[in-house]
N, CA, C and O of each residue as an XYZ file, in Angstrom:
476
protein
N       2.002    -12.606    -10.325
C       2.712    -12.175     -8.539
C       3.585    -10.797     -9.149
O       4.316    -10.883    -10.136
N       3.406     -9.743     -8.511
C       4.461     -8.874     -8.658
C       5.694     -8.849     -8.182
O       5.816     -8.840     -6.957
N       6.946     -8.831     -9.070
C       7.930     -9.156     -8.954
C       8.481     -7.670     -8.796
O       8.474     -6.729     -9.590
N       9.094     -7.820     -7.132
C       8.765     -6.461     -6.355
C      10.695     -6.277     -6.760
O      11.334     -5.234     -6.623
N      11.176     -7.449     -7.197
C      12.893     -6.939     -7.186
C      12.999     -6.326     -8.490
O      14.099     -6.561     -8.989
N      12.289     -5.667     -9.173
C      12.729     -4.919    -10.320
C      11.844     -3.622    -10.534
O      11.731     -3.188    -11.681
N      11.354     -3.127     -9.718
C      10.535     -2.244     -9.200
C      11.489     -0.885     -8.750
O      12.144     -0.690     -7.726
N      11.232      0.136    -10.216
C      12.378      1.220     -9.597
C      11.503      2.246     -8.943
O      10.334      2.539     -9.190
N      12.525      2.836     -7.848
C      11.791      3.883     -7.420
C      11.242      4.964     -8.040
O      11.798      5.415     -9.042
N      10.256      5.452     -7.619
C       9.270      6.728     -7.978
C       9.627      7.744     -7.055
O      10.300      7.380     -6.091
N       9.279      9.102     -7.160
C       8.888     10.300     -6.577
C       7.907     10.731     -5.815
O       7.066     11.579     -6.112
N       7.978     10.350     -5.176
C       6.744     10.398     -3.833
C       6.290     11.882     -3.451
O       5.346     12.160     -2.711
N       7.092     12.730     -4.059
C       6.771     14.559     -3.442
C       5.919     14.740     -4.584
O       4.827     14.899     -4.037
N       5.755     14.804     -5.603
C       4.930     15.050     -6.744
C       3.803     15.123     -6.526
O       3.525     13.924     -6.550
N       2.745     15.703     -6.289
C       1.678     15.496     -6.858
C       0.934     16.547     -7.661
O       0.231     17.343     -7.039
N       0.973     16.584     -8.263
C       0.336     17.641     -9.582
C      -0.396     16.927    -10.172
O      -0.165     15.787    -10.577
N      -1.395     17.581    -10.273
C      -3.021     17.139    -11.159
C      -2.206     16.752    -12.589
O      -1.536     17.590    -13.193
N      -2.327     15.710    -12.921
C      -1.872     14.955    -14.343
C      -3.190     14.204    -14.718
O      -4.097     13.945    -13.926
N      -3.158     13.889    -16.066
C      -4.145     13.538    -17.141
C      -4.657     11.942    -16.544
O      -3.803     11.064    -16.430
N      -5.547     11.773    -16.324
C      -5.813     10.378    -16.384
C      -5.628      9.161    -16.676
O      -5.570      8.209    -15.898
N      -5.476      9.170    -18.446
C      -4.411      8.234    -18.674
C      -3.186      8.036    -17.848
O      -2.864      6.856    -17.705
N      -2.506      8.840    -17.330
C      -1.388      8.083    -16.510
C      -1.166      7.608    -15.297
O      -0.143      7.258    -14.708
N      -2.545      7.662    -14.950
C      -2.754      7.084    -13.198
C      -3.281      5.638    -13.512
O      -4.245      5.382    -14.233
N      -2.603      4.869    -12.947
C      -3.093      3.852    -12.501
C      -2.829      3.303    -11.155
O      -1.741      3.317    -10.579
N      -4.427      2.606    -10.528
C      -4.862      2.293     -9.375
C      -4.635      0.607     -9.452
O      -4.891     -0.105    -10.423
N      -4.143      0.230     -8.295
C      -4.424     -0.738     -7.857
C      -4.855     -1.805     -6.468
O      -4.837     -1.120     -5.446
N      -5.165     -3.016     -6.222
C      -5.721     -3.310     -5.212
C      -4.283     -4.311     -5.051
O      -3.954     -5.126     -5.913
N      -3.203     -3.970     -3.255
C      -2.385     -4.637     -3.405
C      -2.985     -5.573     -2.060
O      -3.642     -5.315     -1.052
N      -2.216     -7.089     -2.801
C      -3.232     -8.057     -1.191
C      -1.679     -8.792     -1.308
O      -0.806     -8.946     -2.162
N      -1.890     -9.085     -0.099
C      -0.011     -9.721      0.796
C      -0.441    -10.541      1.526
O      -1.392    -10.599      2.307
N       0.570    -11.382      1.123
C       0.009    -12.742      1.783
C       0.562    -12.945      3.337
O       1.329    -12.046      3.682
N       0.285    -14.058      4.420
C       0.443    -13.478      6.040
C       1.923    -14.121      5.968
O       2.337    -14.967      5.175
N       2.565    -13.511      6.967
C       3.761    -14.004      7.609
C       3.680    -14.694      8.765
O       2.853    -15.579      8.983
N       4.779    -14.198      9.759
C       5.258    -14.831     11.065
C       4.442    -14.091     12.127
O       3.850    -14.621     13.067
N       4.504    -12.617     11.799
C       4.511    -11.548     13.193
C       2.720    -11.486     12.884
O       2.099    -11.395     11.824
N       2.279    -11.576     14.245
C       1.017    -11.693     14.249
C       0.211    -10.996     13.750
O      -0.729    -11.438     13.089
N       0.463     -9.542     14.009
C      -0.053     -8.664     13.095
C      -0.762     -8.941     11.559
O      -1.824     -8.504     11.115
N       0.226     -9.820     10.945
C      -0.194    -10.403      9.377
C      -0.474    -11.706      9.057
O      -0.461    -12.153      7.911
N      -0.848    -12.619     10.535
C      -1.660    -14.109     10.223
C      -2.529    -13.750      9.504
O      -3.065    -14.829      9.252
N      -3.382    -12.606      8.681
C      -4.607    -13.119      8.370
C      -4.024    -12.240      6.781
O      -4.786    -11.903      5.875
N      -2.662    -12.043      6.795
C      -2.692    -10.936      5.283
C      -2.997     -9.171      5.553
O      -3.441     -8.547      6.516
N      -2.539     -8.789      4.256
C      -3.171     -7.672      4.260
C      -3.545     -6.659      3.022
O      -2.852     -6.552      2.010
N      -4.474     -6.106      3.216
C      -4.685     -5.395      1.318
C      -4.147     -4.244      1.434
O      -3.525     -4.007      2.470
N      -4.247     -3.247      0.411
C      -3.765     -1.771      0.154
C      -4.224     -1.199     -0.775
O      -5.101     -1.908     -1.269
N      -4.076     -0.025     -1.443
C      -4.516      0.855     -2.481
C      -2.802      1.012     -2.704
O      -1.933      1.003     -1.832
N      -2.700      1.110     -3.714
C      -1.565      1.642     -5.012
C      -2.021      2.862     -5.850
O      -3.041      2.736     -6.527
N      -1.362      3.999     -5.856
C      -1.501      4.628     -6.674
C      -0.463      5.202     -7.011
O       0.252      5.882     -6.275
N      -0.169      4.778     -9.102
C       0.642      4.917     -9.429
C       0.730      6.450    -10.389
O       0.079      6.338    -11.427
N       1.288      7.589    -10.255
C       1.026      8.160    -12.077
C       2.408      8.604    -12.583
O       3.183      9.451    -12.138
N       2.493      7.767    -13.664
C       3.347      7.942    -14.308
C       3.936      9.329    -15.252
O       4.975      9.351    -15.911
N       3.010     10.361    -15.101
C       3.274     11.612    -15.573
C       4.326     12.037    -13.962
O       5.534     12.268    -14.005
N       3.773     12.042    -13.123
C       4.058     12.690    -12.010
C       5.380     12.190    -11.129
O       6.021     12.778    -10.258
N       5.517     10.944    -11.677
C       6.034     10.108    -11.400
C       6.468      9.644     -9.871
O       7.556      9.511     -9.310
N       4.658      9.406     -9.344
C       4.126      9.150     -8.068
C       3.796      7.878     -8.333
O       3.241      7.478     -9.356
N       4.287      6.966     -7.006
C       4.336      5.822     -7.079
C       3.792      5.612     -5.403
O       4.729      5.727     -4.613
N       2.823      5.406     -4.934
C       2.421      5.609     -3.197
C       1.571      4.149     -2.495
O       0.507      3.871     -3.048
N       1.796      3.689     -1.899
C       0.870      2.759     -1.338
C       0.144      3.595     -0.176
O       0.788      4.177      0.696
N      -1.403      3.600     -0.251
C      -2.516      4.481      0.830
C      -3.006      3.127      1.842
O      -3.895      2.368      1.455
N      -2.391      2.961      3.016
C      -2.217      1.699      3.685
C      -3.115      1.927      4.993
O      -2.484      2.311      5.977
N      -4.701      1.722      5.171
C      -5.273      1.309      6.149
C      -5.296      0.040      6.816
O      -5.640     -1.060      6.384
N      -4.774      0.460      8.199
C      -4.106     -0.927      9.043
C      -2.546     -0.795      9.899
O      -1.694     -1.632     10.195
N      -2.656      0.582     10.103
C      -1.091      0.525     10.095
C      -1.771      1.209     11.837
O      -2.788      1.778     12.233
N      -0.407      0.683     12.453
C      -0.540      1.060     14.004
C       1.040      0.912     14.288
O       2.022      0.588     13.619
N       0.707      1.446     16.062
C       2.229      2.342     16.482
C       2.088      0.623     17.890
O       1.282      0.311     18.766
N       3.765     -0.182     17.166
C       3.927     -1.528     18.169
C       4.338     -0.694     19.466
O       4.532     -1.439     20.427
N       4.507      0.563     19.719
C       4.946      1.106     21.210
C       3.714      0.969     21.511
O       3.569      0.126     20.625
N       2.424      1.052     22.080
C       1.526      0.800     22.799
C       1.450      0.532     23.540
O       2.666      0.368     23.643
N       0.979      0.122     24.768
C       1.361     -0.237     25.910
C       0.180     -2.251     25.581
O      -1.046     -2.355     25.621
N       1.078     -3.262     25.343
C       0.201     -4.344     25.434
C      -0.470     -4.666     24.067
O      -1.532     -5.272     23.921
N       0.267     -4.197     23.166
C       0.148     -4.670     21.275
C      -0.656     -5.720     21.240
O      -1.848     -5.678     20.933
N       0.289     -7.199     21.711
C      -0.225     -8.252     21.097
C      -1.856     -8.551     21.908
O      -2.880     -8.746     21.253
N      -1.813     -8.535     23.288
C      -3.125     -8.156     24.035
C      -4.274     -7.824     23.107
O      -5.215     -8.535     22.754
N      -3.894     -6.237     22.714
C      -5.223     -5.563     22.399
C      -4.985     -6.024     20.825
O      -5.989     -5.680     20.200
N      -4.187     -6.567     20.095
C      -4.806     -6.649     18.585
C      -5.839     -8.384     18.602
O      -6.745     -8.768     17.862
N      -5.113     -9.095     19.871
C      -5.987    -10.727     19.500
C      -7.236     -9.799     20.265
O      -8.260    -10.108     19.655
N      -7.535     -8.940     21.186
C      -9.162     -8.697     21.559
C      -9.413     -7.621     20.539
O     -10.478     -7.085     20.846
N      -9.057     -7.235     19.785
C      -9.550     -6.250     18.561
C     -10.032     -4.752     19.133
O     -11.103     -4.148     19.070
N      -8.521     -4.392     19.814
C      -8.897     -3.113     20.445
C      -7.637     -2.331     19.972
O      -7.088     -1.477     20.668
N      -7.138     -2.777     18.456
C      -5.527     -2.000     18.319
C      -6.590     -0.705     17.228
O      -7.525     -0.763     16.430
N      -5.686      0.375     17.858
C      -6.227      1.577     16.900
C      -5.512      2.087     15.799
O      -4.699      2.991     15.608
N      -6.095      1.189     15.116
C      -5.647      1.676     13.437
C      -5.161      2.484     13.191
O      -4.671      3.095     14.141
N      -4.881      3.235     11.371
C      -4.724      4.611     11.222
C      -4.093      4.271      9.661
O      -3.428      3.262      9.426
N      -4.385      5.163      8.795
C      -3.824      5.177      7.101
C      -2.572      5.926      7.465
O      -2.266      6.777      8.300
N      -1.904      5.191      6.391
C      -0.729      6.211      6.195
C      -0.246      5.840      4.569
O      -0.496      4.817      3.932
N       0.376      6.810      4.231
C       0.952      7.068      3.064
C       2.381      6.366      2.889
O       3.104      6.741      3.813
N       3.194      5.280      1.839
C       3.750      4.926      1.985
C       4.361      4.895      0.406
O       3.556      4.663     -0.496
N       5.938      5.155      0.035
C       6.394      5.082     -1.039
C       6.321      3.343     -1.458
O       6.713      2.449     -0.708
N       5.883      3.191     -2.465
C       5.546      1.407     -3.316
C       6.643      0.794     -2.735
O       6.593      0.099     -1.720
N       7.991      1.148     -3.612
C       9.383      0.385     -3.005
C       8.952     -0.766     -1.347
O       8.734     -1.924     -0.991
N       9.092      0.963     -0.746
C       8.894      0.709      0.763
C       8.203     -0.660      1.274
O       8.446     -1.684      1.913
N       7.212     -0.017      0.590
C       5.700     -1.129      1.234
C       6.272     -2.342      0.850
O       6.333     -3.265      1.663
N       6.883     -2.508     -0.775
C       7.093     -4.215     -0.984
C       8.579     -4.684     -0.706
O       8.960     -5.835     -0.919
N       9.211     -3.879     -0.311
C      10.875     -4.311      0.642
C      10.900     -4.446      1.882
O      11.932     -4.616      2.532
N       9.390     -4.365      2.489
C       8.760     -5.180      4.095
C       8.326     -5.768      3.946
O       8.459     -6.562      4.877
N       7.265     -6.348      2.800
C       6.758     -7.696      2.650
C       7.787     -8.732      2.080
O       7.826     -9.952      2.240
N       8.505     -8.003      1.460
C       9.942     -9.374      0.451
C      10.821     -9.580      2.288
O      11.111    -10.704      2.696
N      11.026     -8.650      2.902
C      11.662     -9.063      3.805
C      11.039    -10.369      4.440
O      11.658    -11.399      4.174
N      10.151    -10.471      5.069
C       9.220    -11.185      5.679
C       8.975    -12.323      4.604
O       8.219    -13.116      5.166
N       9.183    -12.671      3.641
C       8.823    -13.534      2.333
C       7.423    -13.707      1.808
O       7.106    -14.703      1.158
N       6.452    -12.574      2.141
C       5.672    -12.488      1.825
C       5.261    -12.006      0.518
O       5.731    -10.952      0.092
N       4.229    -12.842     -0.313
C       3.847    -12.563     -1.942
C       3.106    -11.288     -1.607
O       2.232    -11.265     -0.741
N       3.538    -10.031     -2.438
C       2.826     -9.462     -3.147
C       1.435     -9.314     -3.784
O       0.879     -8.919     -2.760
N       0.787     -9.326     -4.388
C      -0.293     -9.689     -5.805
C      -1.439     -8.056     -6.120
O      -2.308     -7.518     -5.434
N      -0.855     -7.752     -7.460
C      -1.414     -6.656     -7.961
C      -2.837     -6.944     -8.637
O      -3.271     -7.890     -9.294
N      -3.170     -6.196     -8.369
C      -4.991     -6.200     -8.870
C      -5.115     -4.646     -9.197
O      -5.263     -3.818     -8.299
N      -5.017     -4.189    -11.025
C      -5.490     -3.065    -11.042
C      -7.089     -2.787    -11.150
O      -7.924     -3.563    -11.616
N      -7.304     -1.552    -10.632
C      -8.919     -1.388    -10.621
C      -9.379     -0.559    -11.721
O      -9.070      0.552    -12.152
N     -10.235     -1.475    -12.042
C     -11.104     -0.171    -13.640
C     -11.697      0.521    -13.533
O     -12.924      0.438    -13.596
N     -10.794      1.850    -13.250
C     -11.703      2.828    -13.115
C     -11.621      3.575    -14.868
O     -10.908      3.337    -15.843
N     -12.760      4.563    -14.596
C     -13.018      5.423    -15.713
C     -12.377      6.880    -15.847
O     -12.635      7.867    -15.157
N     -11.521      6.773    -16.857
C     -10.945      8.733    -16.758
C     -11.631      9.469    -15.597
O     -11.159      9.890    -14.541
N     -12.745      9.500    -16.039
C     -13.285     10.690    -15.197
C     -13.284      9.859    -13.176
O     -13.174     10.627    -12.220
N     -13.375      8.849    -13.039
C     -13.224      8.566    -11.729
C     -11.613      8.530    -11.168
O     -11.183      8.618    -10.018
N     -11.078      8.404    -12.157
C      -9.440      8.764    -11.861
C      -9.382     10.046    -11.834
O      -8.907     10.493    -10.790
N      -9.674     10.752    -12.560
C      -9.583     12.389    -12.661
C     -10.139     13.005    -10.704
O      -9.404     13.796    -10.113
N     -11.050     12.633    -10.233
C     -11.533     12.416     -9.002
C     -10.815     11.837     -7.924
O     -11.133     12.023     -6.749
N      -9.684     11.018     -8.351
C      -8.078     11.185     -7.212
C      -7.763     12.267     -6.796
O      -7.556     13.072     -7.704
N      -7.631     12.655     -5.786
C      -6.627     13.442     -5.521
C      -5.943     13.322     -3.895
O      -6.449     13.072     -2.801
N      -4.673     13.604     -4.304
C      -3.799     12.762     -2.800
C      -3.060     14.196     -2.499
O      -2.283     14.303     -1.550
């Protein structure tokens, strides 16, 4: 389990191209909590670049609670999902607030594959 209480806040505004050995890409798996949209948990991708101090989550599955009939649309599978980019710490704090566990598994990418990732 990832200890989110000891994570330093990174700079998410510098997307400079950096050497692949400073990049780590991970799958984040979040345990369910009581909100209806989280009954099955959630997954996202973490992109961490120590050289540029970038630490973000690429999060597909975001939606607007302001849409009419949100719960009915969610239950019927009619939710309009979007992709969003979020600071890693903000992502973790949200799940910590709900008491959910966040597990991180690093994806084994070659330096060439990491070099192909552009944000």
